N, C-alpha and C positions, 0 to 999 in steps of 0.2 A: 684258744680257745677259753675267753674270761670263765673264772671263775664268776658265781651268780648270786641273788639269795634266791633260798629254799621261797618252796611254799610250807605250810603246816599239816598238809597228811605226812605219812611216812613221811619221815624227817630223816630218819640212816637211810631206809632208802636213796632218796634223792642227792644225799647228800655221797653218798657212795656213787654215785654216777655220778655227780658235779667233779667229785674226785679222781675219780676214772678218767673224766673225756680229757682233763689235763697231765695225766700220766703219757709221757713217750714224747709228747708234742711240747709247750713249756716246763715240761717236767721231764727233760731225758734220764733217760736208766744213769745212775749214779747220782742224780739231784738230792740235794736234802728238802724238803721239802719245807711250804713256811710253821713253825708253831704251830700249837691248840691254838691258844689266842689266836693270834693273826686266822688261821680258818675256822674257827666260828666267825669270829667280827662279818670273812668274808661271806658266811655263806647264808649271815641269818639267823644260828642256833646256838646253844645251848653244848657248852665245853664237853659235858657229855655224849651226844650225840654225835660230835666231832668224835671221840673220842672209841666208840663204837665201830660209826664206819673207818677207825683207820686200822683197828682191828679186823676186818672184815676185813679188809685188803693183807692185809696183813698174813692173817689167815690165806686168801688165795695162792701167796706168794708174791705179791706187785708190790709194795712196802714191806718195810725189815726196820724194826722198834727195835732203838738200842738208847738201853737204859740212859738217861749221861748222857745223849751225846743229837738224839734226835732221830728222824723217820725216813731213811730213802728210797727213794724208786732202786726195787731193785730189781724186775722184769715190766713189759706192755702187757704180756694179757697172763692169766691161767697159765696156759701151757707153756711162755715162753717161763713166767717162774717156778715149771716143773721142770724143763728143762735143765735146766740151771742145778736143777740139781741129782739131772743126770752130767752132767760135764765129764768128761775125761770117764766116764765107763764105755755110754754110750752113745756117744754123737756116731757112728756108724749106724747104730739100728735107729738112731733118730733120721739120718739124711734116707735112708733105706726111702723110709714114709715118706719123707719130701717125694720121693722116688714116683713112690704109688698115686700121690695123692696130683702130684701134674703125669703124671701121662693124664690119670682118669680125667684130671682137670683139660688139659689137651683133644681127645677126643669129645667131652662136653664140645667144646664152642666149637670144633672145627662144625658142630650138629645146630648150636644156640644159634652161636651167632649174630651180630648187626651189621646193616653198614655203617653205624654209630663201632661199635667193635670194631669191625676191622680197621678202621679209617682213622681211629687209636691206635692201633696195632703195630699200622705202616709206618704213625708217626715215629714212635718209641722205637722201631729198628731201625728209622733212619736217622734216630739218634747213636744209636750203637754205631751203627756202619759208618757216622761221623766223628764219632767219640775220637780223643784224643789221651795218650795217659787211661791208667791205672783208672784211679778214681772217680773220673768223666761213663771210664765203658762199665764200671761194674752199675754206675748207677740210671743208669740204662740197658742194659741188659737186667737191676732187680725189677726196671719198671716193667717190662714188655712181661715175665713171667708174672708179673700180680695184675697185669693187662688181659696175659692170656686167663687165668681162674677165674674174672670178673666179666667176662665172655662164652665163660662154661655155663653161668646164672647157674648157676646152685651153692644159695644163701652158706648151706652149711659145711660144703665144700669153701666154700672162700672165707667161710670163718674159720675154720681150719689150718691155712692158707696163713690165713691175717697171723696164725699165733706163732709162725713158725718165721715170721720175717726175720727174725735178727741174724735165723741156723742160714734161711738166707741167702742175705748181704755177705755171712763171712763168710758160706761157701764159695759164691763166687768172685771172690777178695781171691781167696784161696786158690780156687784154679786159674786165676788172670793171671795171678804169679808167678807161677808157674807153668803156664800155657801159652803160645801168643793168643790173644785175644778173637772169641768166633763170638757172631750173633749165630743164633739162629733162625736163619733164613731157612730153610730146607720144614720146621714148623711152619711159619709164618705161613707158605707156601701150604702147606696141606689144606691150613685152616680155609687158609680163601678159598683152596679148593672142593672146601669139603665133605673132607676125606678124616675123617672120626680113624680111622685104622692105621694110616698114615701119621700124622697126629700127634695120636699118641707112641707107635712109636721115634718117630720124632724125640718125644719131649723122653722114654726111659734111655733114649738108645747111648745120650752123654750122661746122663749118670750112671750108668754104667760101667762106662769108660772110668771113669773120679773113685766107684766104687767098686768094680773089679780087675782096673788096670795096676793096681799096686803102688796108689800119687798119696802117698804119705805123705805127704804137707796137706793136706786138705782132714789129715787124721792129728795132725801135732798138736801140744800142749800148744805152744801158741794162737792156733786158729782156737782152741776151745777158748781161749783168754778174749778172741776179738768176739766168737760169736755172742760170751756170757761176758761183756765185761762186769770190774771189778768193783764191784761197792767201796767207796773211801774210808778205809780204818774209821774204829774208831779215834777221836781225842783224847789226844794221855790229861 
């Protein structure tokens, strides 16, 4: 999504919204964003407005300002920004939160899914089953998890899960690297049948296996670095 000139009311808030819209898409984590004068010209605002917007996003943990080197994208949301600060000590607890969110999301999806939701889930499952190689499998599996939360039709739950996207992607990749690829056909069947309890159990059980089964790879330092990409060091 390209940046656009802001209107003359609420300039800082509008600048923040414009910058947030390109974080994670046009500007992936680790990217150095354009310099202040360029952003000011693109947005059609003064440099002070850009400075305030960047400061607000840095305070939220989304951007990182490095004096003399520029400003980098640190995270895609406030939640993932907070999780970066917990990396290495609280990863297991973060994945336990994922377990809670996904199990309740699955329960709600079984109750509230529409025909369109089910069709999207079926398509994602087909991609998962047909995936060749780890990268394709991880992408398809992540899409399936996201669609389950979408089918729950709970905006707050969906937003919480969106903030965990980086964690979910990395943990799916870690498990896929250590175990045979497994698509969640039982979860899909429960959602299709409208069985909320069975759907919650399916979503909970596969995370229980990783959390309680002693799968050290899912919590290794390498996995932490994958979940939280290292922002390039400042230039000398």
